[in-house]
C-alpha positions, -999 to 999 in steps of 0.1 A, spaced: -793 -108 107 -826 -111 87 -853 -86 93 -868 -77 130 -884 -54 151 -879 -18 142 -852 -3 163 -861 25 186 -852 61 167 -825 87 180 -845 119 193 -815 143 190 -782 151 176 -765 147 209 -775 111 214 -769 106 177 -733 120 178 -723 103 211 -741 68 199 -720 72 165 -686 80 181 -692 47 202 -702 26 174 -675 40 150 -649 35 178 -655 1 184 -657 -9 147 -620 7 143 -608 -13 173 -625 -47 158 -619 -34 121 -616 -69 103 -612 -52 71 -588 -23 78 -553 -28 63 -545 -32 25 -548 -69 25 -581 -74 43 -594 -45 23 -585 -63 -11 -599 -94 6 -634 -80 17 -634 -63 -18 -633 -102 -34 -655 -114 -12 -684 -88 -11 -680 -62 -38 -703 -78 -70 -698 -55 -101 -699 -71 -133 -681 -58 -167 -713 -55 -183 -725 -33 -158 -693 -12 -156 -696 -9 -194 -734 1 -193 -721 30 -168 -695 46 -193 -722 42 -219 -746 61 -200 -724 90 -189 -717 97 -230 -750 95 -230 -757 124 -206 -728 147 -218 -741 146 -254 -777 145 -245 -765 179 -229 -746 194 -255 -774 185 -279 -801 200 -258 -778 229 -250 -773 239 -287 -809 232 -300 -832 240 -272 -818 257 -241 -792 284 -257 -817 292 -287 -849 297 -261 -823 321 -241 -820 344 -272 -858 338 -282 -866 351 -246 -840 380 -249 -828 375 -214 -796 396 -207 -766 385 -224 -747 377 -193 -771 349 -186 -775 336 -219 -742 311 -211 -755 305 -175 -793 295 -188 -784 264 -199 -764 247 -171 -798 255 -147 -822 241 -174 -800 206 -179 -798 204 -141 -835 214 -136 -848 188 -162 -823 160 -146 -831 168 -108 -864 167 -110 -871 133 -129 -845 115 -105 -863 130 -74 -895 122 -89 -883 89 -91 -865 83 -59 -900 98 -45 -923 70 -59 -898 43 -49 -899 57 -11 -935 67 -9 -954 49 -35 -937 12 -36 -936 -15 -7 -902 1 3 -900 16 38 -865 33 46 -878 67 49 -902 55 77 -879 29 91 -846 36 85 -830 5 100 -850 -16 76 -824 -5 49 -800 -34 65 -829 -64 72 -822 -93 54 -789 -79 36 -767 -108 26 -734 -105 4 -741 -106 -32 -777 -103 -28 -796 -95 -63 -806 -59 -68 -847 -50 -71 -846 -35 -110 -861 -6 -99 -836 6 -74 -809 -5 -101 -826 20 -125 -822 43 -102 -784 39 -94 -777 32 -130 -795 67 -137 -779 86 -107 -744 70 -108 -738 77 -144 -752 113 -140 -724 121 -112 -698 106 -137 -709 131 -162 -713 158 -137 -673 153 -126 -663 162 -164 -688 188 -170 -681 207 -135 -647 213 -151 -652 215 -189 -689 226 -191 -704 243 -163 -691 280 -156 -665 282 -127 -674 295 -96 -662 297 -60 -669 264 -47 -661 241 -81 -632 223 -63 -654 216 -34 -683 207 -65 -657 183 -82 -652 168 -45 -687 161 -42 -692 142 -71 -662 122 -68 -675 112 -29 -709 108 -46 -700 86 -74 -677 66 -48 -708 61 -25 -729 52 -53 -705 26 -69 -696 9 -37 -728 11 -21 -742 -10 -50 -712 -32 -55 -718 -39 -14 -756 -41 -18 -761 -14 4 -785 -1 -22 -816 5 0 -800 32 18 -785 47 -15 -819 54 -24 -828 73 9 -792 94 2 -805 102 -29 -839 112 -20 -829 135 5 -801 159 -16 -816 162 -49 -848 183 -38 -825 213 -32 -810 209 -65 -842 215 -82 -850 246 -60 -814 260 -65 -821 257 -106 -856 267 -106 -843 300 -85 -814 310 -105 -837 303 -138 -861 328 -126 -836 354 -117 -823 349 -157 -859 357 -167 -865 389 -141 -851 409 -168 -858 402 -205 -861 420 -236 -854 452 -218 -879 449 -195 -890 437 -158 -912 409 -147 -922 411 -112 -935 375 -111 -901 359 -117 -886 384 -90 -915 368 -66 -908 335 -77 -872 338 -73 -874 351 -38 -898 322 -32 -874 295 -44 -849 311 -22 -866 309 9 -877 269 3 -841 262 -9 -830 275 27 -853 258 48 -854 219 28 -817 224 27 -814 227 65 -842 201 69 -832 176 44 -792 178 45 -785 187 79 -816 171 102 -831 143 80 -797 130 68 -782 127 99 -810 114 121 -821 88 92 -790 81 72 -765 85 95 -784 67 123 -789 37 103 -751 35 89 -733 38 120 -755 25 143 -783 2 137 -762 -13 109 -738 -30 131 -769 -43 155 -786 -57 122 -753 -74 105 -724 -74 129 -692 -68 112 -706 -53 82 -680 -51 55 -663 -14 52 -684 -1 78 -655 26 84 -650 31 47 -688 42 40 -698 59 70 -668 84 64 -677 90 34 -711 95 46 -696 122 74 -676 136 48 -709 141 24 -723 163 58 -694 184 61 -701 194 28 -733 202 32 -725 222 65 -698 239 45 -726 251 14 -749 258 43 -725 286 54 -728 299 19 -767 300 22 -765 318 57 -739 346 46 -767 349 14 -797 355 38 -778 375 61 -768 400 30 -803 401 21 -817 411 58 -786 437 62 -795 452 25 -758 442 14 -779 425 -14 -810 440 -31 -818 413 -53 -815 373 -51 -784 361 -72 -764 332 -74 -756 320 -36 -724 301 -51 -712 334 -68 -690 332 -100 -654 335 -88 -646 354 -121 -665 380 -112 -647 387 -82 -617 391 -102 -626 403 -136 -655 403 -160 -662 372 -177 -661 370 -215 -697 376 -227 -711 356 -256 -714 384 -288 -741 380 -314 -739 395 -353 -769 407 -368 -780 373 -379 -776 358 -344 -741 341 -346 -719 339 -317 -680 350 -323 -652 332 -314 -651 343 -279 -681 326 -270 -679 295 -244 -646 312 -224 -649 316 -190 -622 325 -162 -611 295 -145 -581 304 -118 -567 336 -139 -568 315 -172 -589 315 -198 -606 280 -204 -620 270 -232 -656 251 -221 -667 222 -247 -701 234 -254 
């Protein structure tokens, strides 16, 4: 089906839920690619991913991992010690700094695609499926966004387990990265790349605010002194993070992405391949966003009721609830001892490969 008049957007969640339920139930009854053999046939007919693209993906995964190691060893950690932030925060700062740099870059690029180019996906979500054809070419600017994001999430699966500090929700975070990578890979292969840009735009902004907030928490106390400006910025970042999480991930994401994917996709492209598969993953992503929003609500309640006196990491470190993590120590020359880099994961010392 070619491009046509824009479909009337839904005005509320009740209408969205009702229409999505009817659409998915109807798709389930008439599913043409449900079952092992039909799914394999649909993959052969509609999934297009070349060996060179797969190879480039793995090259970039390694590149992100090595770039992070290099920046951590030669920029982030030395800067943390130079600023004389608290030793317990030195091991946390490189992770936040790395993510802040990446997500600022990636969100800026997706914002450029949506608001400073010819694409109208944000203003007109159903347009993501106009003129869709199996095996159609992917515009170079969108292909670049997919390579950057896909390879980063491939790196992030490894990094969450072996490089990041282990937290209460780290297992959910690994699942999140796997689902996100599956969505990126399959949406590219099936040429659903237009809606992918919209999904990435609606999620990356929160990671920028989260890491900005955490960095200011680390910089509040440095060199034995308290800095009010960083305290103010961390509180501003926390409020902004909470508001945009709800607005981007729990409001715009369903009313734009799920509306286009669940409802308008079937009207624009009847019998669209792997409809149930993609929408199941998108709904799982929404459920995880709701799960993390509960962390945010509990955090706000603790602040408002006085249970928490200052902004801390909303996600909380799991090892801090069991026993204190091993802190890196420095000798007089500023070198770390052999205990650095070990964090508690599920009761065991886990060597982090940094």
